[in-house]
C-alpha positions in Angstrom: 0.1 -0.1 0.0 1.1 3.7 -0.7 0.1 6.7 1.2 -0.1 10.2 0.6 -1.5 13.2 2.2 -3.4 16.0 0.6 -3.3 19.3 2.9 -6.1 21.3 0.8 -9.2 21.5 2.6 -12.4 19.8 0.8 -15.2 21.7 -0.5 -18.0 21.8 2.1 -20.4 19.8 -0.1 -17.7 16.8 0.0 -17.9 16.8 3.9 -21.0 14.7 4.3 -19.3 11.3 4.3 -15.8 10.7 6.2 -14.3 8.5 3.1 -14.6 8.6 -0.6 -13.1 6.1 -3.0 -11.4 6.4 -6.7 -10.2 4.1 -9.2 -7.4 5.0 -11.4 -4.1 3.9 -13.2 -4.7 0.2 -11.8 -5.0 1.4 -8.2 -8.1 1.9 -5.9 -7.8 4.8 -3.9 -9.6 5.6 -0.3 -9.4 9.4 0.8 -10.4 9.9 4.5 -11.4 13.3 5.6 -9.8 14.6 8.8 -11.5 16.9 10.9 -9.2 19.7 10.1 -10.2 19.5 6.5 -7.3 17.6 5.0 -7.5 14.4 3.3 -5.4 11.2 4.1 -5.1 9.3 0.9 -4.2 5.2 0.9 -4.1 3.3 -2.3 -4.1 -0.4 -3.1 -3.2 -2.2 -6.4 -6.1 -3.8 -8.2 -5.7 -7.7 -8.1 -4.9 -9.1 -11.4 -8.0 -11.3 -11.7 -11.3 -9.8 -12.4 -13.2 -7.8 -9.8 -16.1 -5.7 -9.9 -14.8 -2.0 -10.3 -18.5 -0.4 -10.7 -18.4 0.1 -6.9 -15.2 1.8 -6.0 -15.5 0.9 -2.2 -16.4 -2.6 -2.8 -13.1 -2.8 -5.1 -11.1 -1.3 -2.3 -12.4 -4.2 0.2 -11.7 -6.8 -2.5 -8.2 -5.8 -2.8 -7.6 -5.4 1.1 -9.0 -9.1 1.6 -7.1 -10.5 -1.2 -3.7 -8.7 -0.2 -0.9 -11.0 0.6 1.1 -8.6 3.0 0.0 -6.0 5.4 0.0 -2.4 4.8 3.1 -0.5 6.6 2.8 2.8 8.0 4.9 5.6 6.8 8.0 6.3 8.7 7.5 8.5 11.5 3.9 8.3 11.8 2.2 9.2 15.0 1.8 6.0 17.1 -1.6 5.2 18.2 -1.6 3.2 21.5 -4.2 0.5 21.8 -5.0 -2.0 24.9 -7.1 -5.0 23.9 -8.9 -6.9 26.5 -10.7 -10.3 25.9 -9.0 -9.8 22.7 -9.2 -13.2 20.9 -7.4 -13.4 17.6 -7.3 -9.6 17.3 -10.2 -8.9 14.9 -11.1 -5.6 16.6 -7.3 -4.3 16.8 -7.1 -5.3 13.3 -9.9 -2.8 12.2 -8.1 0.1 14.5 -4.9 -0.7 12.5 -6.5 -0.4 9.3 -8.1 3.1 10.6 -4.8 4.3 11.6 -3.2 3.5 8.3 -6.0 5.2 6.6 -5.3 8.3 8.6 -1.4 8.0 7.8 -0.8 7.0 11.6 1.0 3.6 13.2 -0.5 1.3 15.7 1.1 -0.4 18.7 -1.0 -2.7 20.7 0.9 -2.1 24.0 -1.3 -5.0 25.9 -3.5 -7.6 24.7 -5.2 -10.0 27.3 -7.0 -13.2 26.8 -7.4 -16.6 28.4 -7.2 -18.5 25.4 -3.8 -19.2 24.7 -4.4 -20.4 21.0 -5.9 -17.1 20.2 -3.2 -15.1 22.0 -0.5 -17.0 19.9 -2.5 -15.9 16.9 -2.7 -12.2 18.0 1.2 -12.5 18.9 1.8 -13.7 15.0 0.0 -10.7 13.7 0.9 -7.9 16.2 4.5 -8.8 17.6 5.0 -5.6 19.5 3.5 -5.2 23.2 2.8 -7.4 26.0 0.5 -10.7 25.5 -0.8 -11.8 28.7 -2.8 -14.9 29.5 -4.6 -13.1 32.5 -8.0 -13.7 34.6 -9.7 -10.4 34.1 -12.4 -11.6 36.5 -10.0 -10.5 39.0 -10.9 -6.8 38.1 -12.9 -4.9 40.5 -16.5 -4.3 40.3 -16.3 -1.4 42.5 -15.0 1.8 40.9 -12.5 3.9 43.4 -11.7 0.5 45.2 -8.3 -0.5 46.3 -6.3 -2.3 43.4 -6.5 -5.8 43.4 -3.4 -8.1 42.2 -4.9 -8.3 38.5 -5.4 -4.5 38.5 -1.5 -4.1 39.5 -0.4 -6.4 37.2 -2.4 -4.6 34.1 -1.1 -1.2 35.3 2.2 -2.7 34.9 2.0 -4.1 31.6 0.6 -0.5 30.4 3.3 1.9 30.9 2.1 4.6 28.0 -0.7 6.9 27.7 -3.6 4.8 26.1 -5.4 6.3 23.1 -8.2 3.4 22.5 -9.0 0.8 25.0 -11.2 -2.1 23.0 -12.7 -5.2 24.5 -15.1 -7.9 23.8 -16.2 -9.5 26.7 -17.4 -13.2 26.7 -20.8 -13.1 25.3 -22.1 -16.7 26.1 -23.8 -15.5 28.9 -26.0 -13.2 27.0 -26.5 -15.1 24.0 -29.9 -16.2 22.8 -28.4 -19.4 22.1 -27.6 -20.0 25.9 -30.5 -21.9 27.1 -28.8 -22.4 30.6 -27.7 -19.2 32.1 -28.6 -16.7 29.6 -29.1 -13.0 31.0 -28.4 -14.2 34.5 -24.7 -15.7 34.1 -21.9 -14.3 36.6 -19.5 -13.8 33.6 -21.8 -11.0 32.3 -20.4 -9.0 35.0 -17.1 -8.9 33.2 -18.7 -6.5 30.8 -18.8 -3.6 33.9 -15.4 -4.8 35.0 -14.1 -3.2 31.6 -15.1 0.1 33.1 -12.9 -0.5 36.0 -10.1 -1.2 33.4 -10.9 2.4 31.8 -10.8 3.9 35.3 -7.3 2.5 35.8 -5.9 3.2 32.4 -7.7 6.3 31.3 -8.0 5.8 27.5 -9.3 8.6 25.6 -11.4 6.3 23.5 -13.4 3.3 24.3 -15.2 0.5 22.1 -16.9 -2.5 23.7 -18.4 -5.2 21.6 -21.1 -7.9 22.5 -24.1 -9.6 21.1 -27.4 -7.4 20.8 -29.0 -9.2 23.5 -26.5 -8.0 26.1 -28.9 -5.1 26.8 -31.3 -7.7 28.3 -29.0 -8.8 30.9 -30.3 -9.0 34.3 -27.8 -7.1 36.0 -28.3 -4.1 33.5 -24.5 -4.3 32.7 -24.7 -2.0 29.8 -26.5 0.9 31.4 -24.5 0.6 34.6 -21.4 0.7 32.3 -22.7 3.6 30.6 -23.7 5.6 33.7 -20.3 4.9 35.3 -18.3 6.0 32.3 -20.3 9.3 32.4 -19.1 9.8 36.1 -15.6 9.4 34.7 -16.0 12.0 32.2 -17.0 10.2 28.9 -19.4 10.9 26.6 -21.1 7.4 25.9 -23.4 5.9 23.0 -24.4 2.7 22.6 -26.5 0.4 19.9 -26.5 -2.4 17.6 -24.5 -2.3 14.5 -25.4 -4.7 11.6 -22.1 -5.5 9.7 -23.8 -6.0 6.5 -24.3 -2.4 6.1 -20.5 -1.9 6.6 -19.7 -4.2 3.6 -19.2 -7.4 5.2 -20.8 -10.1 3.3 -22.6 -11.7 6.2 -25.7 -11.1 8.3 -24.0 -10.5 11.7 -25.1 -7.8 14.3 -23.2 -6.7 17.1 -24.0 -4.3 20.3 -21.3 -1.3 20.4 -20.8 0.8 23.5 -18.4 3.7 22.3 -17.1 6.4 24.7 -14.9 9.5 24.0 -13.2 11.1 27.2 -14.1 14.7 27.4 -10.2 15.6 27.0 -9.9 13.9 23.8 -9.2 16.0 20.7 -12.3 17.2 19.1 -14.5 16.1 22.1 -17.4 18.4 21.0 -18.9 15.6 18.4 -22.4 17.4 18.0 -25.1 14.7 18.1 -22.6 11.8 17.5 -24.1 8.5 18.0 -23.4 4.8 17.5 -26.1 4.3 15.2 -25.6 7.6 13.3 -22.3 6.7 12.6 -23.6 3.6 10.6 -25.1 6.3 8.1 -21.8 7.7 7.3 -20.2 4.1 6.2 -23.3 2.7 5.0 -22.4 0.8 1.7 -24.4 -1.4 -0.9 -24.9 -5.0 0.2 -22.3 -7.5 -0.9 -23.0 -11.1 -1.5 -21.0 -14.5 -0.9 -19.5 -14.4 -4.3 -18.0 -11.0 -3.8 -16.2 -12.4 -0.6 -15.0 -15.9 -1.3 -15.8 -16.4 -5.3 -12.0 -16.2 -6.3 -11.3 -19.0 -3.6 -13.4 -21.4 -5.3 -11.0 -24.2 -6.8 -8.0 -23.0 -5.2 -5.0 -25.2 -4.9 -3.1 -24.7 -1.7 -1.3 -27.1 1.1 -2.0 -24.6 3.8 -4.4 -25.9 6.5 -6.7 -23.2 6.1 -7.7 -24.2 2.6 -8.1 -28.0 3.2 -11.6 -29.4 2.9 -12.0 -31.5 5.8 -14.0 -34.7 5.8 -17.2 -35.3 7.1 -19.2 -38.4 8.3 -20.7 -40.9 5.8 -24.0 -39.6 6.7 -23.3 -35.9 6.4 -21.7 -36.4 2.9 -24.9 -38.1 1.9 -26.8 -35.1 2.9 -24.6 -32.8 1.1 -24.9 -35.0 -2.2 -28.6 -35.1 -1.6 -28.6 -31.0 -2.0 -26.5 -31.0 -5.2 -28.2 -34.0 -6.9 -31.5 -32.6 -6.3 -30.4 -28.8 -6.7 -31.6 -27.8 -3.4 -30.5 -25.4 -0.8 -32.7 -26.5 2.1 -32.4 -30.1 3.3 -36.0 -31.6 3.6 -37.1 -32.5 6.9 -37.2 -36.3 5.5 -33.4 -36.3 5.1 -32.6 -34.8 8.5 -31.9 -36.4 11.8 -34.9 -38.1 13.7 -35.1 -35.0 16.2 -36.0 -32.8 13.0 -37.7 -35.3 11.3 -40.5 -36.2 14.1 -41.4 -32.9 15.4 -41.7 -29.2 14.4 -38.2 -27.4 14.5 -37.3 -23.8 13.9 -33.8 -24.5 12.2 -34.6 -24.2 8.5 -30.9 -23.2 7.7 -29.3 -26.0 9.5 -28.1 -28.6 7.1 -28.6 -26.0 4.4 -26.2 -24.9 1.4 -25.2 -21.2 0.9 -26.1 -19.1 -2.1 -23.5 -17.3 -4.4 -25.9 -14.3 -4.8 -26.8 -13.6 -0.9 -24.8 -12.8 2.1 -23.7 -15.6 4.3 -25.4 -16.1 7.6 -23.4 -15.6 10.6 -20.3 -17.4 10.8 -19.7 -19.4 13.8 -17.1 -21.7 15.2 -19.3 -24.6 13.8 -18.7 -23.5 10.0 -17.0 -26.9 9.6 -20.1 -28.9 10.3 -23.3 -29.1 8.5 -25.5 -29.5 11.4 -24.6 -26.5 12.8 -25.8 -24.0 10.4 -25.9 -22.9 6.7 -22.2 -23.8 5.9 -22.4 -26.1 2.9 -20.7 -24.5 0.1 -22.5 -23.1 -2.7 -20.6 -25.0 -5.6 -18.7 -27.4 -3.8 -19.8 -30.8 -2.2 -18.3 -29.9 1.5 -18.5 -27.4 4.0 -16.5 -23.9 3.9 -12.8 -24.1 4.5 -11.1 -21.9 7.4 -10.0 -19.7 4.5 -13.2 -18.8 3.3 -14.9 -18.6 6.6 -12.1 -16.2 7.6 -12.8 -13.9 4.4 -16.4 -14.0 5.2 -15.5 -12.6 8.5 -13.6 -9.9 6.8 -9.9 -11.1 7.6 -7.3 -10.2 4.7 -5.3 -13.2 3.1 -2.2 -12.1 4.7 -3.6 -12.6 8.4 -1.7 -15.5 10.1 -3.7 -18.4 11.4 -0.8 -20.9 11.7 -0.7 -20.7 15.3 -4.0 -22.6 15.3 -3.0 -26.2 15.1 -6.5 -28.1 15.1 -9.5 -28.1 13.5 -11.5 -27.1 16.6 -8.8 -24.2 17.5 -9.2 -22.5 13.9 -13.0 -22.8 13.7 -13.5 -21.3 17.2 -10.9 -18.5 16.6 -12.4 -17.6 13.3 -16.2 -17.9 14.6 -15.5 -15.9 17.7 -13.7 -13.2 15.8 -15.0 -9.7 15.3 -15.1 -8.6 11.5 -12.5 -5.9 11.5 -14.7 -3.6 9.5 -16.7 -2.9 12.5 -13.9 -1.5 14.6 -12.6 0.3 11.5 -15.3 2.8 11.1 -15.0 3.4 15.2 -11.3 4.0 14.7 -11.9 6.5 11.9 -14.4 8.4 13.9 -12.2 8.4 17.0 -8.8 9.2 15.3 -9.5 11.5 12.3 
């Protein structure tokens, strides 16, 4: 990627959207408007294989996803310091990183924390600078202003710089509609509020917390409690549900976002800024599955992520039935007895994907026909890890090799946050 900066203020009529895209001379360019009226322009070379250039923003994202190596920051760029709690493999940090590059800045994830060692290994491979800690954040206090706990002292020891952005994805299983055991009343739900304690200790300028949409139904009222506490700490807070489909992710995936800006941050006066209002600034045309993974069909590679993994004989028979009968939904008569003998509400399970529509939500079960609509549209198998990662908006250069097993890579990808989601907040925070 090459980066250039224009210092000329844009005309008033061009200020309605933060970014614009252009195609010229074999490159697709992204121009991001800073608040001082200048532009930061980044360019990607268009892939040699044919892509649709009628939509310049889609062409840019296609080039981003197909890139074989990451962008590099301009020498001497201002460094943005990030702390990532419950970091997983780093999808949220990746989006902030791309926002930094779009604005001519560099990124350093000073500290990332997660209990999943495999996920931390993936994070380290992609963000080699900074501390990577397997730390139990349940040791954070739920009482603001209290004496520091051992975990809090350890966290403060790891973070020695002023923090620009703190991002966090506390476990969502306790809020998920799929959790029939401890939904809405899971002790882990308190981890959401404990992120606010981390904010009190580390004092970031900006905060981003992502979770499932149903987090607002938690019996402990964790979202509103967090918002109220952040207000008292000097932050302007907004929260709401973000539909990643509107952002250019070829997947029907919605997430709840709480975002906060400290009153001492640059450009604190953001007018009527809100999470849901920001969606209008970055709204793009819906993209289908073919846009995301069409070029991967028939790819030959020795990488584990490209392997078509074997399935049971019965599963393969069901896949063959779909293709032999040109079907996308498996009839109940071909399903297991639990679906055959009584009404069910899982029409997509055992289903085949369509090229001309977005994918349903990618989960850690994408290798398994019985866990969702995960059969490839044109290949008689379920998705590969490479395809699932692309649908999650991870570029080809992202290194997944630290995941050594089918289970570890599928969970890492399925639990990840599409980077395009945090990208738009990174632009809003930092421009």
